[in-house]
All heavy atoms as an XYZ file, in Angstrom:
636
protein
N     149.206    132.767     58.029
C     149.189    131.594     58.894
C     149.670    131.926     60.264
O     149.041    131.553     61.271
C     149.973    130.504     58.273
C     150.101    129.251     59.183
C     149.119    128.358     59.262
C     151.253    129.182     59.975
C     149.226    127.298     60.179
C     151.347    128.070     60.864
C     150.332    127.159     60.897
N     150.751    132.624     60.408
C     151.341    132.889     61.723
C     150.481    133.799     62.556
O     150.390    133.686     63.750
C     152.780    133.397     61.557
S     153.893    132.108     61.054
N     149.851    134.786     61.863
C     148.944    135.631     62.609
C     147.791    134.834     63.255
O     147.423    135.010     64.438
C     148.364    136.703     61.713
C     147.394    137.625     62.445
C     146.682    138.647     61.460
O     146.931    138.675     60.286
N     145.726    139.333     62.013
N     147.207    133.898     62.507
C     146.124    133.054     62.989
C     146.665    132.126     64.137
O     145.970    132.054     65.161
C     145.633    132.218     61.892
C     144.529    131.182     62.282
C     143.304    131.930     62.882
C     144.101    130.344     61.115
N     147.898    131.616     63.954
C     148.450    130.847     65.075
C     148.603    131.639     66.344
O     148.313    131.201     67.441
C     149.826    130.241     64.614
N     149.087    132.909     66.216
C     149.186    133.775     67.425
C     147.860    134.074     68.013
O     147.722    134.127     69.268
C     149.924    135.088     67.006
C     151.376    134.874     66.604
C     152.001    136.102     65.981
O     151.339    137.156     65.949
O     153.139    135.996     65.534
N     146.818    134.222     67.190
C     145.542    134.539     67.707
C     144.995    133.285     68.454
O     144.308    133.465     69.495
C     144.524    134.951     66.552
C     144.754    136.322     66.082
C     143.779    136.684     64.973
O     142.659    136.217     65.009
O     144.185    137.519     64.167
N     145.244    132.068     67.929
C     144.818    130.909     68.637
C     145.483    130.717     70.043
O     144.885    130.383     70.976
C     145.112    129.663     67.737
C     144.221    129.521     66.490
C     144.738    128.405     65.650
C     142.769    129.409     66.793
N     146.776    131.052     70.055
C     147.516    131.015     71.314
C     146.921    131.985     72.286
O     146.663    131.687     73.452
C     149.066    131.227     71.089
C     149.671    131.487     72.440
C     149.639    130.095     70.316
N     146.636    133.199     71.827
C     145.978    134.241     72.747
C     144.638    133.776     73.211
O     144.289    133.980     74.339
C     145.849    135.547     71.904
N     143.832    133.123     72.324
C     142.530    132.663     72.692
C     142.717    131.544     73.759
O     141.924    131.514     74.724
C     141.770    132.144     71.504
C     140.326    131.736     71.750
C     139.544    132.913     72.331
C     139.049    133.853     71.261
N     138.023    134.766     71.751
N     143.675    130.722     73.608
C     143.923    129.668     74.543
C     144.269    130.257     75.918
O     143.803    129.770     76.971
N     145.077    131.284     75.944
C     145.465    131.975     77.203
C     144.196    132.550     77.851
O     144.097    132.433     79.114
C     146.413    133.063     76.940
C     147.892    132.504     76.685
C     148.869    133.627     76.625
N     150.211    133.012     76.407
C     150.990    133.350     75.409
N     150.619    134.351     74.590
N     152.149    132.789     75.306
N     143.321    133.053     77.070
C     142.076    133.632     77.611
C     141.230    132.533     78.314
O     140.529    132.782     79.271
C     141.200    134.309     76.537
C     141.751    135.555     76.013
C     140.874    136.097     74.817
O     139.814    135.590     74.603
O     141.370    136.986     74.137
N     141.373    131.333     77.841
C     140.659    130.200     78.392
C     141.408    129.491     79.456
O     141.039    128.422     79.943
C     140.349    129.228     77.270
C     139.328    129.747     76.264
C     139.047    128.719     75.235
N     137.966    129.217     74.420
C     137.225    128.407     73.628
N     137.508    127.113     73.563
N     136.329    128.860     72.934
N     142.509    130.024     79.865
C     143.323    129.508     81.030
C     144.368    128.491     80.543
O     144.976    127.889     81.441
N     144.594    128.360     79.283
C     145.645    127.430     78.816
C     146.902    128.302     78.702
O     147.019    129.142     77.779
C     145.328    126.806     77.451
C     146.420    125.960     76.986
C     144.048    126.057     77.540
N     147.847    128.183     79.634
C     149.014    128.956     79.664
C     150.184    128.175     79.070
O     150.568    127.100     79.692
C     149.352    129.451     81.040
C     150.617    130.300     81.055
C     148.149    130.303     81.604
N     150.722    128.578     77.962
C     151.830    127.919     77.354
C     152.939    128.986     77.220
O     152.647    130.038     76.640
C     151.559    127.289     76.035
C     152.775    126.708     75.367
C     150.422    126.335     76.094
N     154.112    128.759     77.703
C     155.198    129.803     77.628
C     155.437    130.209     76.254
O     155.466    129.342     75.350
C     156.429    129.112     78.278
C     155.845    128.064     79.155
C     154.607    127.602     78.515
N     155.689    131.451     75.992
C     155.911    131.974     74.623
C     157.040    131.234     73.944
O     157.020    131.008     72.812
C     156.215    133.493     74.734
O     155.115    134.132     75.168
N     158.119    130.867     74.696
C     159.238    130.211     74.116
C     158.789    128.833     73.527
O     159.304    128.429     72.513
C     160.425    130.105     75.141
C     159.997    129.110     76.241
C     161.637    129.639     74.439
N     157.877    128.242     74.153
C     157.396    126.939     73.698
C     156.608    127.128     72.394
O     156.724    126.370     71.393
C     156.505    126.203     74.716
C     155.868    124.922     74.205
C     157.389    125.881     75.971
N     155.722    128.075     72.303
C     154.905    128.332     71.129
C     155.836    128.756     69.962
O     155.665    128.365     68.857
C     153.782    129.369     71.322
O     154.387    130.608     71.868
C     152.796    128.866     72.338
N     156.830    129.627     70.249
C     157.789    130.062     69.216
C     158.543    128.826     68.734
O     158.743    128.711     67.464
C     158.704    131.094     69.676
C     158.110    132.499     69.723
C     159.188    133.587     69.919
N     160.001    133.349     71.050
C     159.810    133.805     72.308
N     158.741    134.498     72.501
N     160.663    133.522     73.296
N     158.922    127.936     69.629
C     159.722    126.792     69.164
C     158.847    125.815     68.322
O     159.270    125.295     67.429
C     160.252    126.072     70.432
C     161.252    125.009     70.090
S     162.182    124.338     71.540
C     160.902    123.950     72.677
N     157.604    125.656     68.751
C     156.750    124.781     68.079
C     156.385    125.350     66.650
O     156.485    124.556     65.687
C     155.386    124.639     68.803
N     156.171    126.627     66.575
C     155.966    127.270     65.165
C     157.247    127.111     64.318
O     157.125    126.920     63.143
C     155.503    128.665     65.336
C     154.060    128.912     65.643
C     153.767    130.393     65.880
C     153.219    128.438     64.506
N     158.358    127.297     64.962
C     159.662    127.171     64.189
C     159.832    125.717     63.709
O     160.222    125.562     62.547
C     160.827    127.555     65.133
O     162.057    127.393     64.446
N     159.582    124.779     64.527
C     159.595    123.384     64.138
C     158.655    123.075     62.965
O     158.990    122.380     61.980
C     159.407    122.407     65.294
C     160.535    122.485     66.349
S     160.100    121.605     67.788
C     159.896    119.864     67.198
N     157.421    123.581     63.099
C     156.481    123.432     62.013
C     156.894    124.025     60.733
O     156.849    123.461     59.652
C     155.114    123.952     62.501
C     153.976    123.954     61.460
C     153.582    122.537     61.110
C     152.737    124.690     61.913
N     157.441    125.244     60.775
C     157.890    126.000     59.680
C     159.058    125.235     58.988
O     159.057    125.068     57.788
C     158.324    127.373     60.040
N     159.925    124.676     59.813
C     161.126    123.935     59.227
C     160.599    122.681     58.527
O     161.129    122.327     57.514
C     162.119    123.636     60.290
C     162.868    124.831     60.739
O     162.990    125.816     60.059
N     163.377    124.764     61.939
N     159.648    121.971     59.110
C     159.081    120.794     58.578
C     158.401    121.040     57.254
O     158.582    120.340     56.276
C     158.122    120.083     59.604
O     157.588    118.951     59.042
N     157.541    122.049     57.236
C     156.844    122.420     55.976
C     157.825    122.787     54.907
O     157.731    122.402     53.766
C     155.795    123.516     56.266
C     155.285    124.053     54.923
C     154.693    123.000     57.099
N     158.855    123.601     55.304
C     159.846    124.029     54.318
C     160.594    122.841     53.720
O     160.786    122.766     52.508
C     160.885    124.908     55.036
C     161.913    125.509     54.136
C     161.434    126.588     53.359
C     162.633    127.291     52.599
N     162.153    128.384     51.801
N     160.909    121.804     54.564
C     161.658    120.683     54.034
C     160.770    119.742     53.219
O     161.308    119.177     52.240
C     162.400    119.917     55.168
O     161.422    119.234     56.007
N     159.556    119.600     53.572
C     158.619    118.680     52.855
C     157.998    119.296     51.621
O     157.964    118.733     50.541
C     157.587    118.083     53.801
C     156.535    117.263     53.034
C     158.211    117.254     54.900
N     157.508    120.567     51.822
C     156.727    121.202     50.740
C     157.468    122.294     50.065
O     157.001    122.706     48.983
C     155.410    121.713     51.366
N     158.569    122.736     50.545
C     159.404    123.704     49.880
C     159.004    125.150     49.914
O     159.369    125.908     49.062
N     158.135    125.478     50.920
C     157.858    126.898     51.068
C     157.772    127.249     52.565
O     157.787    126.426     53.391
C     156.524    127.205     50.392
C     155.261    126.532     51.026
C     154.647    127.168     52.091
C     154.867    125.337     50.567
C     153.535    126.566     52.620
C     153.763    124.699     51.137
C     153.128    125.322     52.195
N     157.816    128.557     52.835
C     157.876    129.110     54.169
C     156.435    129.478     54.583
O     155.826    130.244     53.973
C     158.788    130.297     54.183
C     159.048    130.836     55.559
O     158.352    130.514     56.575
O     160.021    131.621     55.711
N     156.002    128.928     55.748
C     154.642    129.239     56.247
C     154.489    130.696     56.568
O     153.377    131.222     56.651
C     154.258    128.373     57.380
C     155.108    128.557     58.574
C     154.163    126.888     56.979
C     154.620    127.900     59.865
N     155.622    131.408     56.840
C     155.590    132.793     57.141
C     155.202    133.599     55.919
O     154.745    134.729     56.098
C     156.962    133.265     57.746
C     157.280    132.610     59.018
N     158.022    131.531     59.118
C     156.824    132.971     60.258
C     158.135    131.207     60.373
N     157.435    132.065     61.134
N     155.323    133.028     54.788
C     154.931    133.717     53.560
C     153.425    133.526     53.235
O     152.928    134.172     52.266
C     155.718    133.216     52.358
C     157.221    133.577     52.488
O     157.539    134.551     53.231
O     158.108    132.848     51.859
N     152.735    132.607     53.974
C     151.360    132.389     53.660
C     150.480    133.467     54.229
O     150.513    133.831     55.403
C     150.900    131.034     54.319
C     151.600    129.767     53.743
C     151.055    128.529     54.512
C     151.180    129.607     52.285
N     149.641    134.019     53.344
C     148.636    135.001     53.832
C     147.559    135.075     52.852
O     147.689    135.652     51.734
C     149.328    136.437     53.942
O     148.378    137.365     54.250
N     146.408    134.514     53.191
C     145.254    134.474     52.255
C     144.785    135.874     52.020
O     144.380    136.229     50.922
C     144.138    133.656     52.876
N     144.848    136.769     52.994
C     144.313    138.095     52.801
C     145.140    138.885     51.784
O     144.644    139.757     51.088
C     144.181    138.839     54.159
C     143.311    140.048     54.035
C     145.590    139.252     54.721
C     141.896    139.774     53.924
N     146.454    138.550     51.662
C     147.295    139.270     50.649
C     146.983    138.764     49.218
O     147.436    139.439     48.297
C     148.761    139.025     50.997
C     149.176    139.785     52.298
C     150.681    139.545     52.532
C     151.138    140.300     53.770
N     152.545    139.941     54.134
N     146.386    137.601     49.035
C     146.239    136.963     47.769
C     144.771    136.965     47.257
O     144.542    136.750     46.080
C     146.823    135.586     47.722
S     148.619    135.649     48.010
N     143.865    137.063     48.150
C     142.466    136.848     47.852
C     141.914    137.817     46.830
O     140.995    137.465     46.049
C     141.518    136.839     49.164
C     141.363    138.220     49.698
C     140.194    136.163     48.897
N     142.503    139.008     46.711
C     142.054    139.941     45.668
C     142.316    139.411     44.271
O     141.689    139.867     43.323
C     142.702    141.294     45.883
C     144.220    141.321     45.584
N     145.141    140.885     46.448
C     144.813    141.758     44.474
C     146.333    140.994     45.972
N     146.155    141.537     44.689
N     143.261    138.517     44.109
C     143.607    137.890     42.838
C     142.638    136.820     42.438
O     142.594    136.397     41.267
C     145.059    137.338     42.912
C     146.112    138.383     43.120
C     147.466    137.673     43.203
C     148.535    138.639     43.664
N     149.859    137.928     43.802
N     141.902    136.270     43.339
C     141.034    135.181     43.141
C     139.739    135.607     42.351
O     139.042    136.526     42.821
C     140.609    134.451     44.475
S     139.571    133.007     44.223
N     139.485    134.958     41.266
C     138.255    135.299     40.508
C     137.286    134.126     40.311
O     136.228    134.262     39.797
C     138.691    135.819     39.075
O     139.428    134.785     38.402
C     139.442    137.092     39.159
N     137.720    132.976     40.922
C     136.830    131.789     40.934
C     135.633    132.051     41.879
O     135.843    132.765     42.897
C     137.568    130.534     41.263
C     138.654    130.113     40.315
C     139.494    128.975     40.903
C     138.091    129.785     38.985
N     134.487    131.460     41.666
C     133.464    131.584     42.655
C     133.919    131.039     44.007
O     134.601    130.032     44.066
C     132.307    130.705     42.037
C     132.639    130.706     40.599
C     134.118    130.643     40.495
N     133.491    131.669     45.081
C     133.825    131.268     46.373
C     132.707    131.457     47.327
O     131.828    132.367     47.170
C     135.066    132.124     46.856
N     132.667    130.603     48.307
C     131.665    130.701     49.434
C     132.445    130.905     50.698
O     133.264    130.148     51.102
C     130.856    129.391     49.458
C     129.768    129.258     50.481
C     128.706    130.365     50.292
C     129.179    127.870     50.503
N     132.094    131.964     51.407
C     132.727    132.328     52.661
C     131.768    131.938     53.817
O     130.729    132.511     53.898
C     133.126    133.806     52.685
C     134.099    134.149     51.653
C     133.726    134.572     50.400
C     135.444    134.026     51.901
C     134.640    134.895     49.376
C     136.440    134.352     50.914
C     135.965    134.791     49.665
N     132.181    131.063     54.690
C     131.362    130.612     55.688
C     132.051    130.774     57.053
O     133.222    130.483     57.131
C     130.997    129.081     55.549
C     130.230    128.856     54.216
C     130.179    128.564     56.677
C     130.057    127.390     53.860
N     131.270    131.180     58.029
C     131.867    131.302     59.401
C     130.702    131.072     60.349
O     129.486    131.130     60.030
C     132.484    132.649     59.627
S     131.381    134.011     59.387
N     131.041    130.775     61.601
C     130.049    130.488     62.630
C     130.030    131.738     63.581
O     131.045    132.086     64.193
C     130.335    129.272     63.457
N     128.870    132.342     63.757
C     128.741    133.530     64.566
C     129.106    133.255     65.962
O     129.674    134.085     66.702
C     127.364    134.073     64.514
C     126.989    134.768     63.206
C     125.635    135.420     63.207
C     125.446    136.087     61.849
N     124.113    136.800     61.925
N     128.828    132.038     66.444
C     129.100    131.718     67.900
C     130.370    130.968     68.104
O     130.653    130.523     69.155
C     127.915    130.990     68.519
C     126.684    131.901     68.635
C     125.590    131.266     69.471
N     124.828    130.355     68.632
C     123.936    129.557     69.089
N     123.601    129.567     70.366
N     123.291    128.786     68.257
N     131.223    130.906     67.075
C     132.517    130.298     67.203
C     133.431    131.261     67.948
O     133.713    132.361     67.460
C     133.120    129.967     65.851
C     134.406    129.195     65.995
O     135.057    129.178     67.053
O     134.809    128.613     64.936
N     133.804    130.966     69.220
C     134.603    131.903     69.959
C     136.096    131.655     69.841
O     136.862    132.084     70.593
C     134.136    132.000     71.412
C     134.320    130.661     72.115
O     134.592    129.658     71.490
O     134.215    130.651     73.349
N     136.470    130.738     68.948
C     137.839    130.355     68.723
C     138.381    131.012     67.475
O     139.439    131.614     67.511
C     138.036    128.845     68.731
C     139.350    128.490     69.201
C     139.763    128.620     70.567
C     140.285    127.878     68.369
C     140.970    128.190     71.022
C     141.542    127.440     68.821
C     141.848    127.647     70.124
N     137.657    130.897     66.405
C     138.036    131.561     65.149
C     136.966    132.607     64.935
O     135.855    132.286     64.617
C     138.148    130.598     63.928
C     139.065    129.408     64.254
C     138.449    131.329     62.682
C     140.533    129.858     64.242
N     137.329    133.853     64.938
C     136.428    134.920     64.834
C     135.829    135.122     63.439
O     136.504    134.824     62.449
N     134.607    135.590     63.341
C     133.936    135.880     62.110
C     134.734    136.860     61.273
O     134.571    136.905     59.991
C     132.522    136.290     62.321
O     132.467    137.425     63.057
C     131.681    135.117     62.930
N     135.535    137.693     61.921
C     136.237    138.727     61.141
C     137.212    138.098     60.111
O     137.490    138.800     59.197
C     136.999    139.652     62.121
C     138.127    139.020     62.932
N     137.869    138.273     64.011
C     139.431    139.048     62.682
C     139.022    137.883     64.520
N     139.969    138.259     63.708
N     137.709    136.902     60.370
C     138.591    136.265     59.352
C     137.788    136.079     58.025
O     138.312    136.527     56.962
C     139.112    134.942     59.886
C     140.129    135.123     60.921
N     141.382    135.533     60.752
C     140.036    134.868     62.292
C     142.042    135.534     61.896
N     141.219    135.175     62.815
N     136.698    135.472     58.101
C     135.915    135.244     56.876
C     135.406    136.565     56.252
O     135.403    136.751     55.046
C     134.738    134.366     57.128
N     135.024    137.550     57.122
C     134.530    138.805     56.602
C     135.672    139.540     55.891
O     135.425    140.136     54.800
C     133.997    139.624     57.753
C     133.368    140.935     57.307
C     132.126    140.668     56.412
O     131.240    139.981     56.824
N     132.107    141.332     55.299
N     136.878    139.521     56.476
C     138.020    140.267     55.818
C     138.272    139.568     54.433
O     138.556    140.307     53.472
C     139.231    140.108     56.694
O     139.002    140.820     57.894
N     138.299    138.316     54.411
C     138.533    137.620     53.127
C     137.439    137.976     52.097
O     137.743    138.239     50.972
C     138.638    136.124     53.262
C     139.857    135.551     53.978
C     139.644    134.102     54.324
C     141.088    135.825     53.181
N     136.192    137.957     52.570
C     135.070    138.298     51.640
C     135.193    139.784     51.152
O     135.063    140.045     49.992
C     133.748    138.115     52.410
C     132.508    138.611     51.645
N     132.092    139.889     51.711
C     131.860    137.923     50.720
C     131.082    140.002     50.883
N     130.861    138.814     50.240
N     135.603    140.641     52.030
C     135.697    142.086     51.659
C     136.780    142.276     50.652
O     136.704    143.180     49.818
C     135.998    142.918     52.855
C     134.778    142.995     53.901
O     133.734    142.544     53.533
O     135.055    143.389     55.030
N     137.805    141.520     50.689
C     139.018    141.689     49.800
C     138.891    140.765     48.498
O     139.673    140.911     47.549
C     140.307    141.383     50.523
C     140.647    142.317     51.595
C     140.880    143.756     51.150
O     141.485    143.892     50.017
O     140.427    144.665     51.763
N     137.951    139.863     48.527
C     137.820    138.916     47.405
C     137.635    139.639     46.032
O     136.918    140.619     45.937
C     136.517    138.077     47.707
C     136.158    137.087     46.671
C     137.006    136.079     46.180
C     134.890    137.147     46.101
C     136.630    135.196     45.179
C     134.474    136.264     45.128
C     135.393    135.278     44.671
O     134.981    134.414     43.692
N     138.341    139.105     45.065
C     138.385    139.726     43.771
C     137.329    139.234     42.736
O     137.233    139.716     41.618
N     136.534    138.222     43.118
C     135.608    137.593     42.213
C     134.258    138.187     42.218
O     133.936    139.184     42.778
């Protein structure tokens, strides 16, 4: 999750949206604390790519080739590691 969040911040910077790093770190920290208190887990432990090899249920991996915000490499990596 955090890797994706960092990529989104970087993509925003490429588009001219400049947010100080301290603000993004603080926002992610607040989000992590909120999720931890409500759902009982740490978002830093979330990583689909680390678990997808265990998945054996049928899955459909979809991505948009012209989506310049979330790259197709995310879906491709998950597909490549998929265990089903």
